[in-house]
C-alpha positions as CSV (number, residue, x, y, z in Angstrom):
1,M,-12.0,-28.5,-16.3
2,S,-15.4,-28.3,-17.9
3,A,-16.9,-29.9,-14.8
4,Y,-16.0,-26.9,-12.7
5,L,-17.5,-23.4,-12.6
6,L,-15.0,-20.6,-12.4
7,A,-16.4,-17.4,-11.0
8,S,-15.2,-14.2,-9.2
9,F,-16.5,-13.4,-5.8
10,A,-18.7,-10.8,-7.4
11,E,-20.4,-13.5,-9.6
12,R,-20.7,-16.1,-6.8
13,R,-19.5,-15.1,-3.4
14,P,-18.4,-17.9,-1.0
15,S,-19.5,-17.7,2.6
16,P,-16.9,-17.2,5.4
17,E,-17.8,-20.7,6.5
18,E,-17.0,-22.2,3.1
19,L,-13.7,-20.3,2.8
20,T,-12.7,-21.3,6.4
21,A,-13.4,-25.0,5.8
22,L,-11.2,-25.0,2.6
23,T,-8.5,-23.0,4.4
24,Q,-8.3,-25.4,7.3
25,L,-8.1,-28.3,4.9
26,C,-5.4,-26.8,2.7
27,F,-3.1,-25.1,5.3
28,A,-3.3,-27.4,8.3
29,S,0.2,-28.8,7.6
30,Y,1.8,-25.4,7.1
31,Q,4.0,-24.2,9.9
32,G,2.9,-21.2,11.8
33,V,-0.3,-20.4,9.9
34,V,-2.9,-18.6,12.0
35,L,-5.8,-21.0,12.7
36,P,-8.7,-19.7,10.7
37,T,-12.2,-19.2,12.1
38,S,-15.2,-17.9,10.2
39,A,-14.9,-14.6,12.0
40,H,-11.2,-14.3,11.1
41,T,-11.9,-15.2,7.5
42,A,-14.6,-12.5,7.3
43,W,-12.3,-9.9,8.8
44,F,-9.3,-10.9,6.7
45,T,-11.2,-11.1,3.4
46,F,-14.4,-9.2,3.2
47,E,-13.7,-6.4,5.7
48,R,-10.1,-5.7,4.5
49,P,-9.7,-2.2,3.0
50,G,-9.2,-2.7,-0.7
51,F,-11.2,-6.0,-0.9
52,R,-12.3,-6.3,-4.5
53,P,-14.8,-9.1,-5.1
54,E,-14.4,-8.9,-8.9
55,L,-10.7,-9.7,-8.5
56,C,-11.0,-12.6,-6.1
57,Q,-11.6,-15.9,-7.9
58,A,-13.0,-19.3,-7.0
59,A,-13.7,-22.7,-8.6
60,W,-16.9,-24.7,-7.8
61,D,-17.7,-28.4,-8.2
62,G,-21.5,-28.1,-8.1
63,G,-22.3,-26.7,-4.7
64,D,-18.8,-27.3,-3.3
65,L,-16.0,-24.7,-3.2
66,V,-12.9,-26.4,-4.3
67,A,-10.4,-23.7,-5.1
68,S,-10.0,-20.0,-4.3
69,L,-7.7,-17.0,-3.9
70,Y,-8.2,-13.5,-2.6
71,V,-7.0,-10.2,-4.2
72,T,-6.8,-7.0,-2.2
73,R,-6.1,-3.6,-3.9
74,A,-3.4,-1.9,-1.9
75,R,-1.5,1.4,-2.5
76,L,2.2,0.8,-1.9
77,D,5.5,2.6,-2.3
78,V,7.5,0.4,-4.7
79,G,10.6,1.4,-6.6
80,G,10.4,5.0,-5.8
81,C,6.8,5.6,-6.8
82,T,3.4,5.1,-5.3
83,A,1.0,2.8,-7.2
84,D,-2.0,0.4,-6.7
85,F,-1.0,-3.2,-6.5
86,G,-3.0,-6.4,-6.0
87,L,-2.0,-8.6,-3.0
88,I,-2.8,-12.2,-3.7
89,D,-3.6,-14.2,-0.6
90,T,-4.6,-17.8,0.3
91,V,-4.3,-19.6,-3.0
92,M,-5.8,-23.0,-2.2
93,T,-7.2,-26.1,-3.9
94,H,-9.1,-28.9,-2.2
95,P,-6.7,-32.0,-2.0
96,L,-9.2,-34.2,-3.9
97,H,-9.2,-31.7,-6.8
98,R,-5.5,-31.0,-7.2
99,R,-3.5,-31.6,-10.4
100,R,-6.5,-30.6,-12.5
101,G,-5.3,-27.1,-13.4
102,L,-7.6,-25.3,-10.9
103,A,-4.9,-23.2,-9.2
104,R,-3.6,-22.1,-12.6
105,A,-7.1,-21.3,-13.8
106,V,-8.1,-19.1,-10.9
107,L,-4.6,-17.3,-11.0
108,E,-4.9,-16.6,-14.7
109,R,-8.4,-15.1,-14.2
110,A,-7.0,-13.0,-11.3
111,C,-4.1,-11.8,-13.5
112,E,-6.5,-10.9,-16.3
113,R,-8.9,-9.0,-14.0
114,A,-6.1,-7.2,-12.3
115,A,-4.7,-6.0,-15.7
116,Q,-8.2,-4.8,-16.7
117,A,-8.4,-2.9,-13.4
118,G,-5.2,-1.1,-14.3
119,L,-3.1,-2.4,-11.3
120,A,0.6,-1.8,-11.5
121,G,1.3,-5.4,-10.6
122,L,0.4,-8.4,-8.4
123,L,2.3,-9.4,-5.3
124,L,2.2,-12.6,-3.3
125,Y,4.1,-14.4,-0.5
126,T,5.1,-18.1,-0.9
127,Q,7.7,-20.6,0.2
128,P,10.6,-21.1,-2.2
129,G,10.6,-24.6,-3.8
130,S,7.0,-25.3,-3.1
131,P,4.6,-26.4,-5.9
132,G,3.0,-23.0,-5.8
133,F,6.4,-21.3,-6.3
134,S,6.9,-23.2,-9.6
135,L,3.4,-22.4,-10.7
136,Y,3.8,-18.7,-10.0
137,Q,7.1,-18.7,-11.9
138,S,5.4,-20.2,-14.9
139,L,2.9,-17.4,-14.9
140,G,5.6,-14.7,-15.0
141,F,6.0,-13.9,-11.3
142,T,9.6,-13.3,-10.1
143,V,11.2,-13.0,-6.7
144,V,11.7,-9.5,-5.6
145,A,12.5,-10.1,-1.9
146,S,13.5,-13.0,0.4
147,L,12.2,-13.0,4.0
148,W,13.2,-14.9,7.0
149,H,10.9,-15.8,9.8
150,W,12.6,-15.3,13.2
151,L,11.6,-17.1,16.4
152,R,12.4,-16.3,20.0
153,E,11.5,-19.0,22.6
154,P,9.9,-17.9,25.8
155,M,12.4,-16.6,28.3
156,D,13.0,-14.0,31.0
157,G,15.5,-11.2,30.9
158,G,15.8,-7.6,30.1
159,A,14.8,-4.5,32.0
160,P,11.2,-4.5,33.1
161,G,9.2,-1.5,32.0
162,A,11.6,-0.5,29.3
163,W,8.8,-0.6,26.8
164,R,5.5,1.2,27.4
165,R,2.2,-0.3,26.2
166,L,-0.2,2.1,24.5
167,D,-3.9,2.1,24.1
168,L,-4.4,1.4,20.4
169,T,-7.3,3.9,20.3
170,G,-6.1,7.2,19.0
171,Q,-2.7,6.0,17.8
172,Y,-3.2,6.4,14.1
173,S,-1.1,9.5,13.9
174,M,1.9,7.7,15.5
175,W,1.5,4.7,13.2
176,A,1.3,7.0,10.1
177,L,4.5,8.6,11.3
178,L,6.1,5.1,11.6
179,L,5.1,4.3,8.0
180,E,6.5,7.7,6.8
181,K,9.8,6.7,8.4
182,A,9.6,3.3,6.8
183,R,9.2,4.8,3.3
184,A,12.8,6.2,3.5
185,R,14.2,2.7,4.2
186,Y,11.9,0.0,2.7
187,E,10.1,-1.1,-0.4
188,G,6.4,-2.1,-0.3
189,V,5.3,0.3,2.5
190,P,1.5,0.8,2.4
191,V,0.2,4.3,2.2
192,P,-1.4,4.9,5.7
193,T,-5.1,5.6,6.0
194,E,-7.2,5.6,9.1
195,D,-9.4,2.8,7.7
196,L,-6.3,0.6,7.2
197,W,-5.1,1.3,10.7
198,R,-8.5,0.4,12.2
199,W,-8.7,-2.8,10.2
200,R,-5.2,-3.8,11.2
201,A,-5.3,-2.8,14.9
202,L,-8.8,-2.4,16.1
203,R,-11.1,-4.7,14.1
204,G,-11.4,-8.4,13.8
205,P,-11.5,-11.3,16.3
206,L,-7.8,-10.9,17.2
207,A,-8.1,-7.2,18.0
208,P,-8.3,-7.8,21.8
209,Q,-5.0,-9.6,21.5
210,T,-3.2,-6.8,19.7
211,A,-1.1,-4.2,21.5
212,A,1.1,-1.3,20.5
213,W,4.5,-0.9,22.3
214,V,6.7,2.2,22.3
215,H,10.2,2.7,23.7
216,P,10.3,6.4,24.8
217,D,14.0,6.3,25.7
218,A,15.3,4.8,22.4
219,Q,17.6,6.8,20.2
220,E,14.7,7.3,17.8
221,P,11.7,8.2,20.1
222,E,9.1,7.2,17.5
223,N,10.2,3.5,17.8
224,L,6.9,1.7,17.8
225,L,5.7,-1.8,17.0
226,L,2.5,-3.9,17.1
227,A,2.3,-7.3,18.8
228,R,-0.6,-9.7,18.2
229,R,-1.0,-13.0,20.1
230,S,-2.3,-15.7,17.7
231,S,-3.2,-19.4,17.8
232,L,-1.3,-21.2,15.1
233,T,-1.4,-24.6,13.3
234,G,-0.2,-27.5,15.3
235,G,-1.7,-26.2,18.6
236,A,1.0,-23.6,19.0
237,E,0.6,-20.0,20.1
238,A,2.9,-17.1,19.4
239,T,3.0,-13.3,19.6
240,V,3.7,-11.9,16.1
241,L,5.6,-8.6,16.0
242,K,4.4,-6.3,13.2
243,D,5.7,-3.1,11.6
244,L,9.2,-3.4,12.8
245,V,10.9,-0.1,11.9
246,L,13.5,0.2,14.6
247,G,16.6,2.3,15.1
248,P,20.0,0.6,15.4
249,N,20.0,0.9,19.2
250,A,16.4,0.0,19.9
251,P,16.4,-2.3,23.0
252,L,14.4,-5.1,21.4
253,A,15.7,-7.6,24.0
254,A,13.9,-5.7,26.7
255,L,10.5,-6.8,25.3
256,A,11.0,-10.2,26.9
257,P,9.8,-9.2,30.3
258,E,6.7,-7.6,28.7
259,I,5.5,-10.1,26.1
260,G,8.0,-12.9,25.8
261,R,7.8,-14.9,29.0
262,E,5.0,-17.3,28.2
263,I,4.8,-17.9,24.5
264,P,7.3,-17.5,21.6
265,L,7.8,-14.3,19.7
266,L,7.8,-14.3,15.9
267,A,9.1,-11.6,13.5
268,V,9.4,-11.5,9.7
269,V,12.3,-9.6,8.2
270,D,13.8,-9.1,4.8
271,R,17.2,-10.9,4.7
272,Q,18.8,-7.7,3.3
273,D,17.7,-5.9,6.5
274,T,21.0,-6.6,8.3
275,A,20.5,-4.0,11.0
276,L,17.2,-5.4,12.1
277,A,18.6,-9.0,11.8
278,A,21.4,-7.9,14.2
279,L,18.8,-6.6,16.7
280,L,16.9,-9.9,16.5
281,R,20.0,-12.0,17.1
282,G,20.9,-9.7,20.1
283,A,17.4,-10.4,21.4
284,C,17.9,-14.2,21.1
285,F,15.8,-14.7,18.0
286,R,16.9,-17.4,15.5
287,P,16.0,-17.7,11.8
288,L,13.3,-20.3,11.3
289,Q,12.2,-20.5,7.7
290,E,12.4,-18.6,4.4
291,E,9.6,-17.0,2.4
292,A,9.7,-15.2,-0.9
293,I,7.8,-12.2,-2.2
294,M,7.0,-12.5,-5.9
295,L,5.9,-9.9,-8.3
296,L,4.1,-9.9,-11.7
297,P,4.3,-6.5,-13.3
298,L,1.2,-5.3,-15.2
299,S,0.7,-1.7,-16.0
300,E,4.1,-0.7,-14.6
301,P,6.6,-3.1,-16.4
302,Q,9.6,-1.0,-15.2
303,V,9.0,-1.9,-11.5
304,P,11.4,-4.8,-11.3
305,A,14.2,-2.7,-12.8
306,R,13.5,0.1,-10.3
307,L,13.6,-2.4,-7.4
308,A,16.8,-3.9,-8.5
309,A,18.4,-0.5,-8.8
310,A,17.2,0.6,-5.4
311,E,18.5,-2.5,-3.5
312,R,16.4,-1.8,-0.4
313,P,14.8,-4.3,1.9
314,W,11.1,-5.1,1.8
315,F,8.5,-4.0,4.4
316,P,6.7,-7.3,5.2
317,L,2.9,-7.1,5.5
318,V,2.4,-9.8,8.1
319,E,-1.3,-10.2,7.3
320,S,-0.4,-11.5,3.8
321,D,2.4,-13.7,5.0
322,I,1.6,-17.4,4.6
323,G,3.6,-18.4,7.7
324,V,2.1,-16.1,10.3
């Protein structure tokens, strides 16, 4: 370990190009990961609301970046209260530098800095049974939600025009209303801000491929979702559905004529969300793979107990999900 330099992004900031090269090397074999470009890395990391360079950590071998992780400060509703959490993303180590304790070292530094910053806890997404999963457990992270990735192959069907596409500009108020609705049903809902909306919907290299869809005739008129077409590992493409807070009678199957004819649709849903799972099955989605959300409590040690008592499904933040 003495041969490596450990530093926060505030102390030594990697370039988007360095981070992208390491991401491509580490995640090329993961199913469904969005193919990173330097522009995407800059958007996802440095332009993200809540980016904190002092919390993000890296390891260097001379002039080479060999390990890294990102931490974003996010205000979330968890366990009946609103608090600041750290979202850990993209924990990665160069294949030639693995099994040397680098991932543990950067994670321990991130946990220490997050505690010093007064964060309620740290959250991350990972695949159960992976080497990373065992590492996170050894550091005190526990599973607080289990997600399923759902896939729908391209197909026709449904009633054309059932959903209406919206111009994303000027839709912050509707999106904020959607999140307010989600707060009554889900854990982990972000507190809406205009800056977060602009980052998620209007900024970045994938913004031109992002659309908002609303179903005006649904039982709950505020039914709204975002859809982003993305290039994934393995040469695949998919349209990822985001912010799914749908009523029990939402005609999800009717999206097929609008966005599901040419490439697959992907959705990420907590396995406890049985109503939404039923909608997905009715729209010909099938479960594809599992992913876990893990939590390390910091300044709010009672969070796990509150979550267990509430027994509510989690609101997936697709941007932080390793598989999409």
